[in-house]
Legacy VTK file of the C-alpha trace (Angstrom):
# vtk DataFile Version 3.0
C-alpha trace
ASCII
DATASET POLYDATA
POINTS 73 float
-153.181 146.713 171.856
-150.146 144.937 173.232
-146.647 146.099 172.471
-143.964 143.504 173.196
-140.493 144.734 174.096
-137.544 142.638 172.947
-134.687 144.445 174.671
-133.638 141.149 176.313
-133.129 139.593 172.877
-130.882 142.434 171.741
-128.962 142.420 175.032
-128.242 138.716 174.593
-127.159 139.202 170.980
-124.803 142.017 172.005
-123.630 140.188 175.158
-124.416 143.299 177.177
-125.792 143.658 180.698
-128.792 145.754 181.671
-126.533 147.962 183.788
-124.137 148.595 180.918
-126.997 149.430 178.549
-128.559 151.799 181.090
-125.214 153.582 181.573
-124.567 153.910 177.856
-128.113 155.108 177.099
-128.210 157.510 180.055
-131.205 156.146 181.951
-131.460 154.465 185.319
-131.410 150.660 185.516
-134.836 150.869 187.187
-136.331 152.814 184.265
-134.732 150.428 181.785
-136.229 147.489 183.709
-139.714 149.072 183.493
-139.295 149.412 179.728
-137.675 145.982 179.303
-140.448 144.216 181.224
-143.222 145.866 179.204
-144.580 147.950 182.078
-143.810 151.349 180.518
-146.751 153.451 179.356
-144.578 155.490 176.968
-141.048 155.820 175.663
-139.408 159.013 174.440
-138.131 158.951 170.885
-134.782 160.221 172.210
-134.563 157.175 174.508
-135.593 154.817 171.712
-132.992 156.395 169.415
-130.302 156.027 172.089
-131.233 152.366 172.636
-130.995 151.733 168.894
-127.664 153.524 168.648
-126.088 151.600 171.527
-127.554 148.241 170.469
-126.928 148.949 166.761
-130.464 148.017 165.756
-133.716 149.402 164.393
-136.764 150.325 166.539
-138.588 147.302 165.097
-135.902 145.070 166.605
-136.931 146.322 170.060
-140.702 146.794 169.754
-143.410 144.701 168.096
-147.189 144.575 168.222
-148.995 141.446 169.412
-152.739 140.930 169.232
-154.328 140.590 172.651
-156.376 137.531 173.483
-159.970 138.790 173.394
-161.335 135.658 175.092
-160.492 137.027 178.542
-162.297 140.343 178.002
LINES 1 74
73 0 1 2 3 4 5 6 7 8 9 10 11 12 13 14 15 16 17 18 19 20 21 22 23 24 25 26 27 28 29 30 31 32 33 34 35 36 37 38 39 40 41 42 43 44 45 46 47 48 49 50 51 52 53 54 55 56 57 58 59 60 61 62 63 64 65 66 67 68 69 70 71 72
């Protein structure tokens, strides 16, 4: 299972920096970077809701499922 995170896409659409988003959501820029780069193991619904509120989007605009390449396994 691979979940792709498209926060960069929404940041570009909103012309917003990572630092501004982190401030407005109430998380550290480091934690936002972990989420943004797909290295997070989990995300709280409260954080996801705050991201959606600030970016004026739906959770599906930020997260999507991608099939993993099974050839390498």
